[in-house]
Backbone as JSON, one array per atom type, in Angstrom:
{
  "sequence": "MPIPIEPIEREREDTAADPMTEQSPQAAAVPACIAAESLDAYFGASRVVRDVSFGVRSGEVTSIIGPSGCGKSTLLRCLNRMHETIPGARVEGEVRFEGRDIYGASVSAISVRRHIGMVFQRPTPFPTMSIRDNVAAGLKILPRDEAPSRRETDDVVEHALRRAALWDEVKDRLDTSAVAISGGQQQRLCIARALATSPTVLLLDEPTASLDPLSTQRVEELVYELRSEVTIIIVTHNMQQAARIADRTAFMLAGELVEFAATNAMFTAPRDPRTEAYITGRFG",
  "N": [[-1.55, 14.52, 24.81], [-4.8, 13.37, 24.94], [-6.83, 12.27, 22.21], [-9.89, 13.66, 21.65], [-13.16, 12.19, 21.37], [-14.76, 13.03, 18.6], [-16.95, 12.58, 16.58], [-17.86, 13.25, 13.24], [-19.96, 14.11, 10.45], [-18.66, 13.57, 7.3], [-18.08, 15.64, 4.44], [-19.41, 14.21, 1.81], [-20.74, 14.27, -0.56], [-19.67, 14.81, -3.1], [-17.94, 12.7, -3.39], [-19.42, 10.41, -3.45], [-20.02, 9.45, -5.95], [-17.63, 8.9, -6.97], [-15.34, 6.67, -8.22], [-12.91, 6.21, -6.99], [-13.22, 6.46, -4.31], [-15.93, 6.06, -2.45], [-18.6, 3.93, -3.6], [-21.35, 4.02, -3.58], [-24.37, 5.79, -2.7], [-25.41, 5.01, -0.23], [-23.19, 3.98, 1.15], [-21.73, 6.31, 1.31], [-23.09, 7.76, 3.18], [-22.3, 6.91, 5.66], [-20.28, 7.91, 8.3], [-16.71, 8.31, 8.25], [-14.36, 6.41, 10.17], [-11.61, 6.77, 10.15], [-9.8, 8.83, 7.97], [-8.07, 9.79, 5.03], [-7.18, 12.81, 3.51], [-6.51, 14.45, 0.65], [-3.81, 13.67, 0.78], [-0.3, 13.82, 0.87], [2.88, 12.33, 0.87], [6.32, 12.56, 1.68], [9.76, 11.72, 1.08], [12.33, 13.48, 1.81], [12.79, 15.43, -1.03], [11.33, 13.83, -2.63], [8.17, 12.78, -3.67], [6.16, 10.31, -2.53], [3.65, 9.36, -1.91], [0.7, 10.39, -3.38], [-1.6, 12.81, -3.34], [-3.77, 11.41, -2.01], [-7.01, 10.33, -1.13], [-9.31, 8.87, 0.96], [-11.76, 7.04, 2.89], [-12.25, 5.13, 5.85], [-14.51, 2.95, 7.32], [-15.91, 2.34, 10.58], [-15.35, -0.8, 12.23], [-14.71, -2.32, 10.02], [-12.64, -4.26, 7.75], [-10.06, -3.14, 5.87], [-8.15, -3.56, 2.99], [-4.95, -2.78, 1.51], [-3.61, -2.88, -1.58], [-1.12, -3.47, -4.14], [1.75, -3.11, -6.37], [5.22, -3.7, -5.42], [6.85, -0.92, -3.92], [4.93, 0.99, -4.45], [3.89, 2.69, -2.57], [2.29, 1.76, -0.54], [2.96, 0.9, 2.17], [4.07, 3.26, 3.12], [1.84, 4.99, 3.02], [0.27, 3.71, 4.97], [1.84, 4.15, 7.27], [1.58, 6.86, 7.49], [-0.91, 7.11, 8.56], [-0.84, 6.89, 11.31], [1.06, 8.62, 12.16], [3.63, 7.6, 12.03], [5.28, 7.9, 9.89], [6.57, 10.35, 10.06], [8.65, 9.87, 11.79], [10.87, 9.17, 10.43], [13.97, 10.46, 9.37], [13.93, 13.43, 7.47], [11.47, 12.9, 6.34], [8.13, 13.86, 5.55], [4.7, 15.01, 5.75], [1.92, 16.15, 3.9], [-1.37, 17.56, 3.74], [-4.32, 16.01, 5.18], [-5.07, 13.73, 7.87], [-7.82, 12.43, 9.21], [-9.1, 11.47, 12.25], [-11.84, 10.18, 13.69], [-13.05, 12.64, 13.2], [-11.1, 14.57, 13.75], [-8.1, 16.2, 12.83], [-5.18, 14.43, 12.84], [-2.7, 15.5, 12.47], [-2.82, 17.98, 13.49], [-1.71, 20.95, 15.2], [-1.98, 20.84, 17.97], [-2.1, 18.22, 18.68], [-0.85, 15.28, 20.13], [1.64, 13.06, 18.96], [2.19, 10.67, 20.28], [-0.17, 10.19, 21.66], [-1.84, 9.84, 19.45], [-0.88, 7.37, 18.5], [-1.66, 5.67, 20.5], [-4.33, 5.39, 20.04], [-4.42, 4.55, 17.44], [-3.06, 1.83, 16.57], [-0.15, -0.13, 15.51], [1.24, -2.84, 13.63], [4.06, -4.46, 12.45], [5.79, -5.72, 9.45], [7.69, -7.8, 9.98], [7.88, -9.81, 12.89], [8.29, -7.99, 15.91], [9.12, -8.36, 18.72], [10.24, -7.12, 21.88], [13.44, -7.91, 22.63], [14.74, -8.14, 25.1], [12.79, -8.33, 26.95], [10.2, -10.02, 28.81], [7.43, -12.14, 27.82], [5.09, -11.2, 29.09], [5.89, -8.55, 29.78], [6.35, -7.49, 27.27], [3.77, -7.29, 26.19], [2.7, -5.48, 27.97], [4.14, -3.19, 27.5], [3.27, -0.85, 26.17], [1.64, 0.32, 28.05], [3.26, 1.65, 29.79], [3.78, 4.19, 29.04], [1.63, 5.67, 29.62], [-0.12, 8.5, 31.06], [0.46, 9.41, 34.52], [-1.88, 9.39, 36.09], [-3.45, 7.64, 34.7], [-2.15, 5.29, 34.64], [-2.13, 1.77, 35.08], [-2.44, -0.4, 37.99], [-0.24, -3.08, 39.18], [-1.76, -5.4, 39.3], [-3.96, -4.71, 37.74], [-2.58, -4.35, 35.36], [-1.8, -6.98, 34.85], [-4.31, -8.05, 34.29], [-4.95, -6.62, 31.96], [-2.93, -7.58, 30.28], [-3.59, -10.33, 30.09], [-6.13, -10.14, 28.91], [-5.49, -8.92, 26.46], [-3.83, -10.86, 25.32], [-5.64, -12.93, 25.11], [-7.43, -11.83, 23.25], [-5.73, -11.78, 21.1], [-5.59, -14.44, 20.51], [-3.65, -16.0, 21.82], [-3.28, -16.57, 24.48], [-3.78, -19.17, 25.66], [-1.6, -20.56, 24.76], [0.65, -19.42, 25.9], [0.26, -18.86, 28.57], [1.44, -20.16, 30.71], [4.05, -19.43, 30.7], [4.68, -16.71, 30.92], [6.71, -15.18, 31.95], [8.95, -15.81, 30.53], [11.39, -15.28, 27.89], [10.39, -13.26, 25.14], [11.36, -13.88, 22.66], [11.64, -16.54, 22.59], [9.51, -17.91, 21.67], [7.61, -19.14, 18.78], [7.82, -17.81, 15.38], [5.27, -17.18, 14.31], [3.81, -17.02, 16.68], [5.16, -14.91, 17.88], [4.38, -12.8, 16.18], [1.63, -12.69, 16.71], [1.89, -11.99, 19.38], [2.89, -9.41, 19.08], [0.64, -8.24, 18.0], [-1.05, -8.52, 20.19], [0.31, -6.78, 21.93], [-0.15, -4.35, 20.65], [-2.92, -4.27, 20.95], [-3.23, -3.94, 23.65], [-3.43, -1.33, 24.53], [-5.93, -0.67, 23.88], [-6.76, 0.23, 21.18], [-8.57, 2.11, 18.65], [-8.26, 1.79, 15.97], [-6.39, -0.51, 14.04], [-3.38, -0.94, 12.44], [-1.92, -2.95, 10.02], [1.01, -4.0, 8.63], [1.72, -5.87, 6.11], [1.49, -8.33, 7.72], [1.79, -11.1, 7.61], [3.81, -11.75, 5.94], [6.31, -12.94, 6.54], [5.68, -15.36, 7.58], [4.85, -18.85, 8.06], [2.49, -21.01, 6.24], [0.5, -22.05, 8.1], [0.72, -20.36, 10.33], [0.09, -17.99, 9.05], [-2.6, -18.47, 8.44], [-3.65, -18.48, 11.04], [-3.28, -15.82, 11.8], [-4.88, -14.51, 9.92], [-7.39, -15.54, 10.65], [-7.55, -14.38, 13.13], [-7.65, -11.63, 12.46], [-10.14, -11.61, 11.22], [-11.79, -12.2, 13.42], [-11.33, -10.02, 15.09], [-12.5, -7.87, 13.84], [-14.99, -7.06, 14.74], [-14.41, -5.58, 16.94], [-12.4, -3.71, 16.48], [-11.27, -1.38, 14.07], [-9.67, -2.27, 11.11], [-6.81, -1.87, 9.05], [-5.03, -3.22, 6.46], [-1.99, -3.81, 4.85], [-1.11, -5.7, 2.07], [0.61, -8.0, -0.05], [-0.59, -10.16, -1.04], [-3.12, -11.05, -2.97], [-5.11, -12.95, -2.76], [-5.33, -13.16, -0.01], [-6.3, -10.6, 0.59], [-8.79, -10.83, -0.64], [-9.94, -12.75, 0.97], [-10.2, -11.66, 3.56], [-10.86, -8.93, 3.62], [-13.24, -6.24, 3.75], [-13.31, -3.97, 2.16], [-11.2, -2.75, -0.47], [-8.24, -1.05, -1.39], [-6.49, 0.01, -4.2], [-3.22, 0.76, -5.06], [-0.92, 2.58, -7.1], [2.2, 3.63, -8.18], [2.27, 5.56, -6.14], [-0.25, 6.69, -6.2], [-3.76, 6.57, -5.42], [-5.57, 4.4, -7.09], [-8.01, 3.0, -7.25], [-10.77, 2.38, -5.09], [-12.83, 0.26, -3.45], [-15.61, -1.95, -2.64], [-14.42, -5.13, -1.77], [-15.2, -7.52, -3.19], [-16.42, -6.42, -5.45], [-14.23, -5.04, -6.6], [-12.53, -7.15, -7.3], [-13.99, -8.64, -9.09], [-15.21, -6.92, -10.92], [-13.46, -4.58, -11.71], [-13.14, -1.05, -11.97], [-11.18, 0.49, -13.12], [-8.84, 0.15, -15.78], [-6.18, -0.24, -15.09], [-6.32, -1.39, -12.58], [-7.53, -3.83, -13.22], [-5.54, -4.93, -14.82], [-3.54, -5.32, -12.94], [-4.69, -7.12, -11.0], [-5.15, -9.31, -12.54], [-2.68, -10.2, -13.08], [-1.02, -9.09, -15.04], [0.97, -7.31, -14.55], [3.25, -6.41, -11.86]],
  "CA": [[-2.94, 14.99, 24.93], [-5.69, 12.4, 24.33], [-7.68, 12.75, 21.14], [-11.29, 13.5, 22.07], [-14.04, 11.56, 20.41], [-15.55, 14.05, 17.96], [-17.4, 12.07, 15.3], [-18.55, 14.22, 12.41], [-20.31, 13.65, 9.12], [-17.79, 14.15, 6.32], [-18.73, 16.09, 3.23], [-19.12, 13.1, 0.91], [-21.62, 14.32, -1.72], [-18.92, 14.75, -4.3], [-17.19, 11.44, -3.5], [-20.33, 9.28, -3.55], [-19.99, 8.94, -7.32], [-16.21, 8.81, -7.36], [-14.9, 5.28, -8.05], [-11.68, 6.11, -6.19], [-13.55, 6.5, -2.89], [-17.06, 5.22, -2.21], [-19.28, 3.65, -4.84], [-22.8, 4.04, -3.44], [-24.82, 6.82, -1.77], [-25.59, 4.43, 1.09], [-21.86, 3.92, 1.8], [-21.26, 7.66, 1.56], [-23.82, 8.33, 4.33], [-21.7, 6.46, 6.89], [-19.08, 8.68, 8.57], [-15.48, 7.52, 8.33], [-13.64, 6.35, 11.43], [-10.32, 7.4, 9.85], [-9.86, 9.24, 6.56], [-7.02, 10.6, 4.47], [-7.75, 13.83, 2.65], [-5.49, 15.14, -0.15], [-2.58, 13.32, 1.51], [0.96, 13.62, 0.17], [3.98, 11.92, 1.76], [7.62, 12.83, 1.05], [11.06, 11.42, 1.64], [13.1, 14.6, 1.25], [12.05, 16.08, -2.1], [10.62, 12.81, -3.39], [6.81, 12.58, -3.23], [5.92, 8.9, -2.75], [2.21, 9.22, -1.86], [0.28, 11.55, -4.15], [-2.98, 13.3, -3.32], [-4.66, 10.28, -1.67], [-8.18, 10.6, -0.29], [-10.22, 7.74, 1.15], [-12.25, 6.92, 4.25], [-12.47, 3.77, 6.35], [-15.62, 2.96, 8.27], [-15.68, 1.55, 11.8], [-15.71, -2.2, 12.24], [-14.45, -2.98, 8.75], [-11.27, -4.57, 7.38], [-9.69, -2.54, 4.57], [-6.81, -3.96, 2.53], [-4.29, -1.91, 0.55], [-2.8, -3.7, -2.44], [-0.38, -2.78, -5.19], [3.08, -3.65, -6.55], [6.27, -3.19, -4.54], [7.27, 0.44, -4.18], [3.85, 1.86, -4.89], [3.53, 3.61, -1.51], [1.32, 1.18, 0.41], [3.39, 0.94, 3.56], [4.21, 4.65, 3.48], [0.5, 5.46, 3.33], [-0.14, 3.16, 6.25], [2.61, 4.82, 8.33], [1.05, 8.22, 7.62], [-2.2, 7.11, 9.26], [-0.66, 7.07, 12.78], [2.19, 9.54, 12.35], [4.9, 6.89, 12.08], [6.1, 8.37, 8.77], [7.39, 11.48, 10.45], [9.77, 9.44, 12.61], [12.0, 8.95, 9.53], [14.59, 11.73, 9.06], [13.64, 13.95, 6.14], [10.13, 12.56, 5.86], [7.08, 14.77, 5.95], [3.34, 14.74, 5.25], [1.03, 17.28, 3.63], [-2.76, 17.12, 3.7], [-4.89, 15.69, 6.47], [-5.6, 12.42, 8.25], [-8.83, 12.72, 10.21], [-9.52, 10.34, 13.08], [-13.08, 10.55, 14.39], [-13.35, 14.04, 12.99], [-10.04, 15.52, 14.09], [-6.87, 16.03, 12.07], [-4.14, 13.93, 13.74], [-1.52, 16.3, 12.29], [-3.04, 19.3, 14.05], [-0.62, 21.42, 16.05], [-2.18, 20.57, 19.39], [-2.28, 16.79, 18.86], [0.39, 14.54, 20.44], [1.86, 11.85, 18.17], [2.11, 9.51, 21.17], [-1.58, 9.97, 21.87], [-2.36, 9.26, 18.19], [-0.48, 5.96, 18.38], [-2.46, 4.88, 21.45], [-5.64, 5.16, 19.44], [-4.2, 3.94, 16.13], [-1.91, 0.96, 16.79], [0.47, -0.64, 14.31], [2.01, -4.07, 13.68], [4.93, -4.39, 11.28], [5.88, -6.92, 8.61], [8.38, -8.83, 10.73], [7.62, -9.71, 14.34], [9.24, -7.12, 16.58], [9.08, -8.38, 20.18], [11.41, -6.55, 22.54], [14.18, -9.18, 22.95], [15.16, -8.21, 26.51], [11.59, -8.35, 27.8], [9.39, -11.24, 28.86], [6.16, -12.12, 27.1], [4.19, -10.29, 29.82], [6.36, -7.18, 29.68], [6.15, -7.04, 25.91], [2.38, -6.89, 26.05], [2.45, -4.33, 28.85], [5.09, -2.09, 27.18], [2.55, 0.39, 25.8], [0.99, 0.92, 29.23], [4.23, 2.39, 30.59], [3.85, 5.58, 28.6], [0.39, 6.35, 29.99], [0.02, 9.48, 32.14], [0.47, 8.79, 35.85], [-3.23, 9.18, 36.6], [-4.09, 6.59, 33.93], [-1.33, 4.1, 34.7], [-2.77, 0.75, 35.85], [-1.66, -1.07, 39.0], [0.3, -4.32, 38.65], [-2.88, -6.36, 39.13], [-4.71, -4.25, 36.56], [-1.74, -4.63, 34.22], [-1.93, -8.4, 34.6], [-5.62, -8.27, 33.66], [-4.85, -6.1, 30.63], [-2.09, -8.51, 29.51], [-4.38, -11.52, 29.8], [-7.19, -9.8, 27.96], [-4.89, -8.66, 25.14], [-3.38, -12.15, 24.79], [-6.85, -13.7, 24.69], [-7.91, -11.23, 22.01], [-4.8, -12.18, 20.04], [-5.64, -15.89, 20.41], [-2.34, -16.49, 22.21], [-3.26, -16.81, 25.92], [-3.68, -20.6, 26.01], [-0.28, -21.08, 24.33], [1.76, -18.81, 26.63], [-0.14, -18.46, 29.93], [2.31, -20.77, 31.73], [5.43, -18.98, 30.54], [4.62, -15.28, 30.71], [7.96, -14.56, 32.39], [10.04, -16.22, 29.68], [11.73, -14.34, 26.86], [9.45, -13.24, 24.03], [11.97, -14.42, 21.44], [11.71, -18.01, 22.71], [8.34, -18.53, 21.03], [7.74, -19.24, 17.32], [7.59, -16.57, 14.64], [3.85, -16.88, 14.26], [3.42, -16.6, 18.01], [5.73, -13.57, 18.08], [3.55, -11.81, 15.48], [0.42, -12.51, 17.51], [2.31, -11.23, 20.55], [2.96, -8.0, 18.69], [-0.75, -7.79, 17.87], [-1.52, -8.34, 21.58], [0.94, -5.56, 22.46], [-0.89, -3.21, 20.07], [-4.28, -4.28, 21.46], [-3.24, -3.68, 25.08], [-3.79, 0.08, 24.79], [-7.33, -0.53, 23.42], [-6.86, 1.15, 20.06], [-9.78, 2.09, 17.83], [-7.84, 1.37, 14.65], [-5.17, -1.3, 14.05], [-2.73, -0.95, 11.12], [-1.08, -4.15, 9.87], [1.83, -3.86, 7.46], [2.1, -7.2, 5.66], [1.8, -9.04, 8.97], [2.04, -12.53, 7.43], [4.81, -11.91, 4.88], [7.45, -13.75, 6.93], [5.15, -16.46, 8.34], [4.49, -20.08, 7.35], [1.04, -21.03, 5.92], [-0.35, -22.28, 9.25], [0.73, -19.12, 11.11], [-0.67, -17.03, 8.24], [-4.01, -18.75, 8.63], [-4.03, -18.06, 12.38], [-3.35, -14.36, 11.83], [-6.05, -14.14, 9.15], [-8.54, -15.84, 11.45], [-7.55, -13.35, 14.18], [-8.15, -10.39, 11.86], [-11.55, -11.76, 11.0], [-12.46, -12.15, 14.71], [-11.15, -8.68, 15.71], [-13.19, -6.82, 13.1], [-16.14, -6.55, 15.48], [-13.92, -4.79, 18.06], [-11.43, -2.7, 16.07], [-11.2, -1.13, 12.63], [-8.37, -2.79, 10.67], [-6.3, -1.58, 7.71], [-3.92, -4.16, 6.27], [-1.25, -3.82, 3.59], [-0.77, -7.05, 1.71], [0.95, -8.33, -1.46], [-1.31, -11.38, -1.37], [-4.47, -10.67, -3.34], [-6.02, -13.94, -2.2], [-5.55, -12.77, 1.37], [-7.23, -9.46, 0.58], [-10.14, -11.33, -0.98], [-10.48, -13.58, 2.07], [-10.44, -11.01, 4.87], [-11.15, -7.5, 3.56], [-14.51, -5.74, 3.29], [-13.02, -3.03, 1.09], [-9.82, -2.8, -0.92], [-7.67, 0.12, -2.09], [-5.38, -0.35, -5.11], [-2.32, 1.87, -5.27], [0.06, 2.42, -8.16], [3.07, 4.79, -8.3], [1.95, 6.57, -5.14], [-1.6, 7.18, -6.34], [-4.87, 5.67, -5.16], [-6.23, 4.22, -8.38], [-9.39, 2.56, -7.05], [-11.15, 1.99, -3.72], [-14.17, -0.27, -3.62], [-15.88, -3.21, -1.98], [-13.43, -6.11, -2.28], [-15.79, -8.38, -4.18], [-16.6, -5.63, -6.67], [-12.97, -4.77, -7.24], [-11.92, -8.37, -7.84], [-14.82, -9.21, -10.13], [-15.53, -5.92, -11.92], [-12.74, -3.36, -11.45], [-13.54, 0.08, -12.82], [-10.03, 1.1, -13.81], [-8.09, -0.86, -16.47], [-4.93, -0.52, -14.38], [-6.66, -2.34, -11.52], [-7.77, -5.12, -13.87], [-4.24, -5.43, -15.26], [-2.8, -5.8, -11.75], [-5.27, -8.28, -10.33], [-5.08, -10.47, -13.46], [-1.29, -10.61, -13.14], [-0.28, -8.58, -16.18], [2.18, -6.65, -14.03], [3.29, -6.45, -10.39]],
  "C": [[-3.84, 13.99, 24.27], [-6.52, 13.06, 23.22], [-9.11, 12.55, 21.54], [-12.11, 12.84, 20.97], [-14.97, 12.64, 19.86], [-16.03, 13.56, 16.62], [-18.14, 13.17, 14.52], [-18.94, 13.56, 11.11], [-19.35, 14.36, 8.15], [-18.59, 14.6, 5.12], [-18.43, 15.13, 2.12], [-19.97, 13.18, -0.36], [-20.84, 14.17, -3.01], [-18.19, 13.43, -4.48], [-18.1, 10.24, -3.66], [-20.3, 8.65, -4.92], [-18.59, 8.71, -7.81], [-15.73, 7.38, -7.14], [-13.64, 5.11, -7.24], [-11.99, 6.12, -4.69], [-14.7, 5.55, -2.63], [-17.85, 5.02, -3.48], [-20.78, 3.55, -4.69], [-23.18, 5.14, -2.48], [-25.0, 6.29, -0.35], [-24.27, 4.36, 1.83], [-21.41, 5.32, 2.19], [-21.92, 8.27, 2.8], [-23.18, 7.94, 5.64], [-20.42, 7.24, 7.14], [-17.86, 7.78, 8.69], [-14.91, 7.57, 9.75], [-12.28, 7.06, 11.28], [-10.3, 7.67, 8.34], [-8.64, 10.08, 6.2], [-7.65, 11.59, 3.52], [-6.61, 14.61, 1.98], [-4.1, 14.92, 0.47], [-1.4, 13.11, 0.57], [2.0, 13.23, 1.23], [5.29, 12.04, 0.99], [8.73, 12.16, 1.82], [11.99, 12.47, 1.01], [12.25, 15.29, 0.2], [11.21, 15.11, -2.92], [9.22, 12.59, -2.83], [6.42, 11.12, -3.57], [4.45, 8.5, -2.54], [1.63, 10.53, -2.43], [-1.23, 11.78, -4.06], [-3.99, 12.17, -3.06], [-5.78, 10.71, -0.74], [-9.02, 9.31, -0.23], [-10.65, 7.66, 2.62], [-12.56, 5.48, 4.61], [-13.51, 3.79, 7.45], [-15.3, 2.03, 9.46], [-16.11, 0.12, 11.6], [-15.49, -2.93, 10.92], [-12.96, -3.31, 8.64], [-11.05, -3.99, 5.98], [-8.3, -3.03, 4.21], [-6.3, -2.92, 1.54], [-3.37, -2.82, -0.26], [-2.1, -2.87, -3.49], [1.02, -3.38, -5.29], [4.08, -3.05, -5.57], [6.65, -1.79, -4.93], [6.21, 1.4, -4.57], [3.39, 2.82, -3.8], [2.58, 3.05, -0.48], [1.75, 1.32, 1.85], [3.61, 2.39, 4.01], [2.85, 5.26, 3.82], [0.06, 4.98, 4.7], [0.54, 3.88, 7.42], [2.14, 6.27, 8.51], [-0.21, 8.26, 8.48], [-2.06, 7.12, 10.77], [0.62, 7.83, 13.1], [3.52, 8.79, 12.58], [5.84, 7.38, 10.97], [7.05, 9.46, 9.2], [8.58, 11.11, 11.34], [11.03, 9.2, 11.75], [12.64, 10.3, 9.19], [14.33, 12.17, 7.64], [12.27, 13.65, 5.61], [9.13, 13.59, 6.36], [5.78, 14.43, 5.25], [2.67, 16.09, 4.99], [-0.38, 16.74, 3.43], [-3.22, 16.75, 5.09], [-5.15, 14.19, 6.61], [-6.54, 12.69, 9.41], [-9.24, 11.44, 10.93], [-10.72, 10.78, 13.92], [-13.3, 12.07, 14.37], [-12.24, 15.03, 13.24], [-8.76, 15.19, 13.33], [-5.75, 15.62, 13.05], [-2.84, 14.71, 13.58], [-1.7, 17.72, 12.77], [-1.96, 19.67, 15.07], [-0.75, 21.03, 17.5], [-2.29, 19.05, 19.68], [-0.94, 16.09, 19.06], [0.46, 13.27, 19.6], [1.73, 10.6, 19.04], [0.65, 9.17, 21.45], [-2.23, 9.35, 20.61], [-2.11, 7.77, 18.14], [-1.13, 5.07, 19.43], [-3.79, 4.51, 20.84], [-5.55, 4.41, 18.1], [-2.93, 3.09, 16.22], [-1.37, 0.41, 15.48], [1.29, -1.88, 14.58], [2.78, -4.15, 12.37], [5.07, -5.75, 10.58], [6.58, -8.04, 9.33], [8.06, -8.68, 12.22], [8.7, -8.9, 15.04], [9.08, -7.16, 18.1], [10.35, -7.75, 20.73], [12.22, -7.7, 23.12], [14.58, -9.27, 24.4], [13.99, -8.28, 27.47], [10.9, -9.7, 27.75], [8.16, -11.07, 28.01], [5.21, -11.1, 27.77], [4.62, -8.84, 29.63], [6.25, -6.64, 28.28], [4.75, -6.53, 25.7], [2.09, -5.6, 26.79], [3.26, -3.1, 28.48], [4.35, -0.79, 26.91], [1.89, 1.07, 26.96], [1.96, 1.81, 30.0], [4.32, 3.84, 30.21], [2.57, 6.34, 28.95], [0.67, 7.43, 31.05], [-0.16, 8.83, 33.5], [-0.92, 8.49, 36.35], [-4.0, 8.1, 35.84], [-3.32, 5.27, 34.03], [-1.98, 3.02, 35.59], [-1.83, 0.2, 36.94], [-1.09, -2.38, 38.41], [-0.81, -5.34, 38.41], [-3.69, -5.98, 37.89], [-3.91, -4.53, 35.28], [-1.82, -6.12, 33.85], [-3.24, -8.73, 33.89], [-5.59, -7.8, 32.21], [-4.05, -7.05, 29.74], [-2.87, -9.75, 29.15], [-5.44, -11.24, 28.76], [-6.63, -9.61, 26.55], [-4.43, -9.99, 24.5], [-4.56, -13.03, 24.38], [-7.4, -13.15, 23.38], [-7.03, -11.59, 20.82], [-4.71, -13.69, 19.87], [-4.31, -16.53, 20.79], [-2.3, -16.93, 23.68], [-3.04, -18.27, 26.26], [-2.31, -21.18, 25.68], [0.85, -20.55, 25.22], [1.46, -18.54, 28.1], [0.76, -19.04, 31.02], [3.74, -20.35, 31.61], [5.48, -17.47, 30.27], [5.93, -14.58, 31.07], [9.17, -14.99, 31.58], [10.26, -15.2, 28.57], [10.74, -14.42, 25.68], [10.05, -13.81, 22.76], [12.09, -15.94, 21.49], [10.52, -18.69, 22.05], [8.49, -18.45, 19.51], [7.45, -17.89, 16.64], [6.15, -16.18, 14.56], [3.33, -16.42, 15.61], [3.93, -15.19, 18.31], [4.89, -12.51, 17.37], [2.22, -11.63, 16.22], [0.71, -11.81, 18.82], [2.37, -9.73, 20.25], [1.55, -7.42, 18.5], [-1.32, -7.6, 19.26], [-0.96, -7.05, 22.2], [0.22, -4.32, 21.93], [-2.29, -3.1, 20.66], [-4.35, -3.85, 22.92], [-3.64, -2.25, 25.42], [-5.2, 0.4, 24.27], [-7.48, 0.45, 22.28], [-8.22, 1.05, 19.36], [-9.48, 1.54, 16.46], [-6.53, 0.57, 14.8], [-4.64, -1.38, 12.62], [-1.81, -2.16, 11.08], [-0.34, -4.04, 8.55], [2.39, -5.2, 7.04], [2.44, -8.13, 6.81], [2.11, -10.53, 8.79], [3.12, -12.8, 6.41], [5.93, -12.87, 5.24], [6.99, -15.03, 7.68], [4.86, -17.67, 7.43], [2.98, -20.11, 7.12], [0.14, -21.23, 7.13], [-0.43, -21.0, 10.11], [-0.03, -18.01, 10.38], [-2.16, -17.22, 8.46], [-4.47, -18.28, 10.01], [-4.2, -16.54, 12.45], [-4.59, -13.89, 11.04], [-7.34, -14.42, 9.95], [-8.69, -14.79, 12.58], [-8.09, -12.04, 13.66], [-9.65, -10.48, 11.69], [-12.33, -11.63, 12.34], [-12.41, -10.75, 15.32], [-11.99, -7.6, 15.03], [-14.38, -6.27, 13.84], [-15.72, -5.59, 16.6], [-13.06, -3.61, 17.63], [-11.45, -2.58, 14.56], [-9.78, -1.5, 12.17], [-8.05, -2.36, 9.25], [-5.06, -2.4, 7.52], [-3.31, -3.96, 4.89], [-0.86, -5.25, 3.29], [-0.36, -7.13, 0.23], [0.1, -9.5, -1.95], [-2.78, -11.03, -1.67], [-5.52, -11.68, -2.86], [-6.33, -13.63, -0.75], [-6.5, -11.59, 1.45], [-8.63, -9.93, 0.31], [-10.77, -12.1, 0.18], [-10.93, -12.71, 3.24], [-10.94, -9.57, 4.78], [-12.59, -7.2, 3.09], [-14.34, -4.82, 2.09], [-11.54, -3.09, 0.77], [-9.45, -1.53, -1.67], [-6.52, -0.39, -2.94], [-4.53, 0.89, -5.36], [-1.3, 1.52, -6.39], [0.86, 3.72, -8.27], [2.68, 5.93, -7.38], [0.53, 7.08, -5.18], [-2.64, 6.11, -5.95], [-5.69, 5.55, -6.44], [-7.72, 3.88, -8.22], [-9.6, 2.13, -5.61], [-12.6, 1.53, -3.77], [-14.36, -1.47, -2.71], [-15.01, -4.29, -2.61], [-14.01, -6.98, -3.38], [-15.96, -7.67, -5.51], [-15.29, -5.38, -7.38], [-12.39, -6.0, -7.91], [-12.72, -8.99, -8.99], [-15.13, -8.22, -11.24], [-14.81, -4.61, -11.63], [-13.1, -2.28, -12.44], [-12.38, 0.63, -13.65], [-9.24, 0.01, -14.52], [-6.77, -1.21, -15.81], [-5.17, -1.52, -13.25], [-6.81, -3.73, -12.13], [-6.44, -5.74, -14.29], [-3.45, -6.01, -14.08], [-3.4, -7.09, -11.2], [-5.31, -9.51, -11.23], [-3.62, -10.86, -13.73], [-0.51, -10.12, -14.34], [0.92, -7.73, -15.81], [2.12, -6.77, -12.51], [4.15, -7.55, -9.87]]
}
C-alpha cells in the first residue's frame, strides 16, 4: 500500500528549546520530512536504541555520529523498517514519514522502503545481475499497474545512473556483470539502485567505510549534489566527513541521542560535555 503524502505540522513547541532536537524557534517551525518519536529498538530483550526523538527536514543532509556499538546503524535501519527483518528484533515508538507512522498496522514495509531507500556499508550489487538489471531491480516489485515498460525501464536506469554520477563510466557496458566494476563504482551503483524508485529519503550506512580516498570523495560529492533532490541521513565514523557534508548532526552514545544540532554549532560549541569529549578525541 503506497504511503500517501500527508504533511503535517509537528507539535514542536516543547522541543524548540531542547538541545537534543532543534535549537531555534525558526527551525522548529519547519515540519519534519521524517521523524523518530520516543523510539526504542531491541534485539531480543536488549534495548540498543533508547527513547530517541528527532526530526529531519526535507532537502537536508543529516549525519549520525558516535562510537562503535552506540546504536547508529540500528537507528538508521529503524527509519525504513529494515530492523524488523532481523529475527528477534523489534521497535517501539513511532517513525513518522510525511505525517504518517510507518509502523502503523495498515502500512506495508515494502512500500515504506520504496519511499525511504537505503545503501549499506559495503557495496552490495547483485552478483548474478548485470549493471542495468541491478539498477532496475527495485522496479520489479512495483504493482502491475505501475510497472514500467522495457523502454521506460531503460530511461529510469539511465536517469538513476546519471544522478549517481556513474552513467558516463558504465553506459557502454550495461549488460556486463555488476561485480566487474570497481568498489567505488559498485557503491555508486547501489546508490543508483536506491534512486531508481524515486525515494524521498535516502539512508546511507557508512557508505565510504570500505572505499579508497578518491572513491570516498566521489561519494561525498554525490551526496552534496543529491541534497537538492532527496533528504539524506548518513551514519559515519568520520567526523571530518560529517563536517564536510552534513547540515545537521546527531551524536549518539550507548543507544541514546545525546545532542542534535546544526553541524557547525555542534563541532564548534557542543552543548553536552559528552559530545565535546567525543569530538575532541577523548574517547571513541
